[in-house]
C-alpha positions in Angstrom: 0.0 0.0 0.0 1.3 3.5 -0.8 1.9 5.9 2.1 2.2 9.1 0.0 -0.1 12.0 0.3 -2.9 12.3 -2.2 -2.0 14.6 -5.2 -3.1 18.1 -4.8 -6.5 18.6 -6.5 -7.3 14.9 -6.4 -11.0 14.2 -5.5 -12.0 12.9 -2.1 -13.4 9.4 -2.1 -17.0 8.6 -1.8 -17.9 7.5 1.7 -19.7 4.2 2.4 -23.2 4.4 3.8 -22.0 3.6 7.4 -19.9 6.7 7.6 -22.4 9.4 6.4 -23.9 11.9 8.7 -26.6 14.5 8.4 -25.8 18.2 8.0 -26.4 20.1 11.3 -29.5 22.2 11.4 -30.8 22.1 15.0 -31.5 25.0 17.3 -29.0 23.6 19.8 -26.3 23.6 17.2 -26.9 27.2 16.4 -26.9 28.2 20.0 -23.7 26.4 20.7 -22.0 28.1 17.7 -23.3 31.5 18.9 -21.9 30.9 22.4 -18.4 30.0 21.0 -18.4 33.1 18.9 -19.4 35.4 21.7 -16.7 34.0 24.0 -14.1 34.1 21.2 -13.4 30.4 21.6 -12.1 28.0 18.9 -13.4 24.4 18.9 -11.7 21.3 17.4 -15.2 20.3 16.3 -15.1 23.0 13.7 -11.4 23.4 13.0 -10.8 19.7 12.5 -14.1 19.2 10.5 -15.4 16.6 12.9 -18.2 14.5 11.4 -20.0 14.4 14.7 -20.4 18.1 15.2 -24.1 18.1 14.4 -24.9 15.5 17.0 -22.6 16.9 19.7 -23.5 20.6 19.3 -27.2 19.7 19.3 -26.6 18.3 22.7 -24.5 21.4 23.6 -21.3 19.4 23.9 -18.3 21.2 22.4 -14.6 20.5 22.7 -12.8 23.8 23.2 -9.4 24.2 21.4 -7.2 26.5 23.4 -4.1 28.4 22.4 -5.8 29.8 19.2 -6.8 28.2 16.0 -3.4 28.0 14.2 -1.0 25.1 14.6 2.8 25.3 14.2 2.8 21.9 12.6 1.3 20.4 9.4 0.2 16.8 10.0 -1.0 15.1 6.8 -4.3 14.0 8.4 -5.4 17.2 10.2 -7.6 20.0 9.0 -6.4 22.7 11.5 -4.7 25.5 9.7 -0.9 25.8 9.9 1.1 29.0 10.4 2.4 31.5 12.9 -0.1 31.6 15.8 -1.3 34.8 17.4 -0.4 35.7 21.0 -2.0 33.6 23.7 -5.3 35.0 24.8 -5.2 35.8 28.6 -9.0 35.7 28.7 -9.3 32.2 27.2 -9.2 30.2 30.5 -12.1 32.1 32.0 -14.0 32.2 28.8 -13.6 28.4 28.6 -15.0 28.0 32.1 -17.8 30.4 31.3 -18.7 28.3 28.3 -18.8 25.1 30.4 -21.1 26.9 32.9 -23.5 28.2 30.2 -23.6 24.8 28.5 -24.2 23.1 31.8 -21.4 20.6 31.1 -20.9 17.7 33.6 -17.7 16.8 31.6 -15.6 19.0 29.4 -12.8 18.1 26.9 -10.1 20.7 26.3 -7.6 20.3 23.5 -5.1 22.6 21.7 -3.1 23.2 18.7 0.6 22.5 18.8 2.5 25.6 20.0 6.2 24.8 19.4 6.8 28.6 19.4 6.1 28.8 23.2 8.8 28.0 25.8 6.5 25.5 27.6 4.5 24.4 24.5 1.4 26.0 26.0 1.3 23.8 29.2 0.7 26.8 31.4 -2.4 27.7 29.5 -3.8 24.2 30.1 -3.1 24.8 33.8 -4.9 28.1 33.8 -7.9 26.6 32.1 -8.1 23.7 34.6 -7.9 26.2 37.5 -10.6 28.4 35.9 -12.9 25.4 35.5 -12.3 24.3 39.1 -13.3 27.8 40.3 -16.3 28.3 38.1 -17.8 24.9 37.6 -16.3 22.7 40.4 -18.6 19.8 39.7 -17.5 19.5 36.0 -15.0 16.7 35.4 -12.1 17.7 33.2 -10.5 15.8 30.3 -7.5 17.3 28.5 -6.2 16.3 25.1 -2.7 17.7 24.8 -0.1 17.8 22.1 3.3 16.1 22.7 5.1 19.2 24.0 8.1 18.3 21.8 11.4 18.6 23.7 9.7 19.9 26.8 7.3 17.1 27.7 8.6 16.3 31.2 8.2 19.8 32.6 4.9 20.3 30.8 3.4 17.0 32.0 4.5 17.7 35.6 2.9 21.1 35.5 -0.4 19.9 34.1 -0.7 16.8 36.3 -0.2 18.9 39.3 -3.3 20.9 38.2 -5.3 17.7 38.5 -7.3 16.9 35.4 -9.5 13.8 35.6 -8.5 12.4 32.3 -5.2 13.0 30.4 -5.5 12.2 26.7 -2.8 12.3 24.1 -3.3 10.6 20.7 -0.8 8.3 19.1 -2.9 8.7 15.9 -1.3 5.9 13.8 1.2 3.1 13.7 5.0 3.9 14.0 5.7 3.0 10.3 3.4 5.8 9.1 4.7 8.6 11.3 7.2 10.0 8.7 4.4 10.8 6.3 1.3 11.1 8.5 2.7 12.7 11.7 6.2 14.0 10.7 6.7 16.5 13.5 6.1 13.9 16.2 7.8 10.8 17.5 5.8 7.7 18.4 7.9 6.6 21.4 8.0 10.1 22.8 4.2 10.2 22.8 4.1 6.8 24.6 6.6 8.1 27.2 4.5 11.2 27.8 1.4 9.1 28.6 3.5 6.7 30.8 4.9 9.7 32.7 1.4 10.9 33.5 0.7 7.6 35.3 4.1 7.8 37.0 3.3 11.2 38.4 -0.3 10.5 39.4 -1.8 7.0 39.0 -5.2 8.3 39.9 -5.5 10.2 36.6 -7.1 8.2 33.8 -5.0 8.1 30.6 -6.4 7.8 27.2 -5.1 7.6 23.6 -6.6 7.2 20.1 -5.6 5.9 16.7 -7.1 6.4 13.3 -7.4 3.5 10.9 -7.7 3.5 7.1 -4.3 5.1 6.5 -2.6 2.0 5.2 -1.7 0.4 8.5 -1.7 -3.4 8.8 -3.8 -5.3 11.3 -0.9 -6.7 13.3 0.6 -3.2 13.5 -2.6 -2.0 15.2 -2.4 -4.9 17.6 1.2 -3.9 18.4 0.1 -0.3 19.2 -2.4 -1.7 21.6 0.3 -3.7 23.3 2.5 -0.6 23.5 -0.4 1.4 25.0 -1.0 -1.3 27.7 2.8 -1.3 28.5 2.4 2.4 29.2 -0.7 1.6 31.4 -3.1 3.5 29.2 -6.7 3.1 30.4 -8.9 4.0 27.5 -8.4 3.4 23.8 -10.4 5.1 21.0 -10.3 4.0 17.4 -12.0 5.7 14.5 -12.0 5.9 10.7 -9.6 8.4 9.1 -11.5 10.8 6.8 -9.7 13.0 4.3 -10.5 16.6 5.1 -9.4 18.0 1.8 -7.7 16.8 -1.4 -4.5 18.1 -0.1 -4.5 15.7 2.9 -3.5 12.1 3.1 -5.7 9.8 1.1 -8.0 7.3 2.7 -6.4 3.9 1.9 -9.3 1.8 3.2 -12.8 2.3 4.7 -12.7 -0.1 7.6 -16.0 -1.9 8.2 -18.0 -1.7 11.4 -17.4 -5.5 11.8 -13.7 -4.9 11.6 -13.9 -2.2 14.3 -15.8 -4.7 16.4 -13.0 -7.2 16.0 -10.4 -4.6 17.0 -12.5 -3.7 20.0 -12.7 -7.3 21.2 -9.0 -7.7 20.9 -8.3 -4.4 22.8 -10.6 -5.5 25.6 -8.8 -8.8 25.9 -5.6 -6.9 26.3 -6.9 -5.2 29.4 -8.0 -1.7 28.7 -10.5 -0.3 31.2 -12.6 1.0 28.2 -12.5 0.7 24.5 -14.5 2.9 22.0 -14.1 1.7 18.4 -16.3 2.5 15.5 -16.1 4.4 12.1 -17.3 7.7 13.7 -15.5 7.4 17.0 -13.4 10.4 17.8 -11.4 11.4 20.9 -14.1 13.5 22.5 -17.1 11.7 21.1 -19.4 10.7 24.0 -16.5 11.5 26.3 -18.8 12.3 29.3 -20.7 9.0 29.1 -17.4 7.2 28.6 -15.8 8.9 31.6 -18.7 7.5 33.8 -18.2 4.0 32.4 -14.4 4.2 32.9 -14.7 5.3 36.5 -17.2 2.5 37.1 -14.8 0.0 35.5 -12.0 1.1 37.7 -14.1 0.8 40.8 -15.2 -2.7 39.8 -11.5 -3.6 39.2 -10.5 -2.3 42.6 -13.4 -4.1 44.3 -12.2 -7.4 42.8 -8.6 -6.8 44.0 
């Protein structure tokens, strides 16, 4: 299978029936978008062209993307724009907490662009957002989805873990062989070590990671990623279908069937993850609140057996 990017201007492939979603038209969707605009907040739902935005925003669930809307990297799978980001917004932490309060969120997911231009990679902004949420909506559980904080991960992780998120997510995205073309600015084993260090600093924090399939990976390579994740004591695995955002992005090499996702999920559960979410439309923050409740219950059941 080829690993090259799709030629510029090549058409996107027709999606199979199981991957299609309806265009968002609900009142809840419009209200969520209006709130994000009023608070000057970016969301990964919009910037990454998530296929689940209609469903999630209708339910007033939005994943806030802090540190602006411009990334310092250019991954072959990601729709977020690349360039020189603007200065960090000092009002962003409180605006994020205000959004959580107005939306009535019991669980919130906070992610960010890569900010290789910042001395700490943006870790201090994650800390400020967590602190603002704890002050404003203390009952809201907090899940963060961070970049890899290239060359500064140890100090960044220590700082964020000390702030006490409930879930620390960092996505491996794909198998190691495909990193040079799909995730060229990152290193597979550095990402694994980051997640491992979260558990080392605070075993109470749930760790989570996700992969996309359909990029040309082999089945046994995916199984090896699962083993690597379990070696790093990762609690929750998410798996979803890669979708080509534009003709300039990496081409979809395969549309993985729902049955194949079911088989992957069964193998992952056998390997010992507390929770597995695997389906064509699964994304990191899709149903994150419901999944957090399930994951917490699974840990409690596991401790009760012990």
